[in-house]
N, C-alpha and C positions, 0 to 999 in steps of 0.2 A: 623314922628311917634308921636302918641298921647301918653300922659302919662297915662291917664285913659279914658276909653270910655265905654259907655253903651253897653252891649252885649244883654241881655234880662233880664228884671226884674225877680228876685232880684240879678242878677249877674253883675259884672263889671270887665273889664279887666285892667291889669296893665302891661305896657311895661317897662322893665328896661334895660338900656344900660349905657355906660360911658357918653353919651351925655344927657341922660334923666335918672339920677339915682333916680328912684322913689320907689324902694323897701325899706321899713322900715325893721328894725330888725324882727318885727313880720311877715311881708311878707315873708322874707327869711326863717324863721322857718317853716311857714305853707307850703311854696313852696317845701322845702326839705322834709317835712313830707309826702306830697303827692307822691313825687318821690320815697321815701323809701317804703311807704305802697303799692304802685301799682307795682313798678318795681323791688324791691329787697326783701322785707319781705316774699312774698309767697314762696321763695326758701331759706329761712333762712339765707340770706346773712347778714353780719354784718352792724349795724348802722354806717353810714358814707360812705358806699359804693355807696350811691346815689349822693355823691358829687364828683366833678371832679376838678383837679387843675386849669383847664382853665375856670371854671365858673366865676371867677372874672376878667378875662382879658378884656381889653377895647373893643375888637371887638365882644365879645359875647353878644347876645341880648336874654333876658329871657322874656317870656310872661306867666303871670299867670291870671287865671280867678278865682275870689273870690266871695263867696256868701255873703248874708246879715250878716251872723255871722263871716265874715272875714276869713272863711276857704278857702283854695285853693282847687278848685274842678277840674281844668284842667290846664295843663302847658306844656311848651316845651321851647327849646332853639335853637338858630340858630347861626352859625358862618361861616365865609368864610373858605374854605379849603386851605391847603397849596399848592395844585395843581392849585388853581384858578389863572387866568391871565386876562389881558385886552382882549385877544382873546376869552376866555371862562370863564367868571366869574361863580364860583361854590360855593354853600353854602350847609352846612350839617345841617339837623334838627336832634336833639338828645333829649333824655329824654322826649318823649311825654307820658303824663299820664292823664287819666281821672278817677275821683272817680267813683266807681261802682254805687253809689247812684244817679248819674246824667247821666249815659250812656243813649244814645238815645235821648237826649235833644238838640243835635246840638252843644254842647260846644267843643267837640273834633274838629269839623269842624271849629268852630270860632277860636280856638287857632292855628290851622294849617293855616287858612287864614291870621292871624296876623303875624305869623313867615314868611310866604311867602312874605307878603307885606314888612316886615322889610328887608328881603334879597334883594328884588327887589329895594327898595329905596336905600339901601347901594350900590348895584351894579351900579345903575343909577348915584348916586353921585360920586362914585369912578372912574368909567370907562366910563360914559356917553354912555352906550350901551342900546339897546332896548330888550335884551334877557338875562336871567339868568337861570342856571341849578341848581335845588334843588335836593339833594340826601339824602337818609336816609336808615337806616337798620331797616326793619320792622320785628316784630315777626310774625310767621306764622299765628297766630290767628287774626292779624290785616290787613292782605293782602287785604281783601275785602274793608275795610274802606278806605285804601289809594288808591285803584283802583277807588273807587267812586269819589275821589278827583282829579283824573286825573293822578295818578302816574303809571308808567310802571315798571313791574318786570324785573330786569336785570339779577340777578343770586343769587344762594344760597351763603350765606357768612359764618356765624359761628354758632356754637351751644353753647348757654350760659347755664351754670349749668348742662351740659350734657343732658338737656331736652328741651330747648327753641330755636328752629331753627329760624334763622334770614335770611332775604333776602334783597339784595340791590334793591332799587327802585329809580327812577328818574322822574322828571317832569321839562319840559322846560316852563318857564314863559316869555311871551311877555310883555314888559312894555308899 
């Protein structure tokens, strides 16, 4: 995993994990601000709802793409699921967000490629296997985005805020 890498000027990506603790206090503030602004604020959820107790756990990897002004413009996190095993390593992507001002520039794809690589690298290191399953719960409006990335619709899952339908999607990655 690289700590920082060029995405496309003027953007750079930052990967944070227990092994590569690269997020500064400023990174965290801007990362959480994007998660709140995109994923919670439109439904008047409370500030703080964008955070999760497991965010700081050692096995969770966060990816943020930051612009020249150091604002987080795309982000996601990935972690191994409790159901994961040596026979079937499974990782879940959560909190995927892209700022409205940069949609269509390929940054959502870049952040997804980064979390997929992190999951594949972790599975390869932990299990020495050549395949990993990635799962996520996508909002209905994002189904097309994930399908373009090779994800398959599995089932309808939950309704958030009584308005936002989510669907489980999966993607098998060959290492």
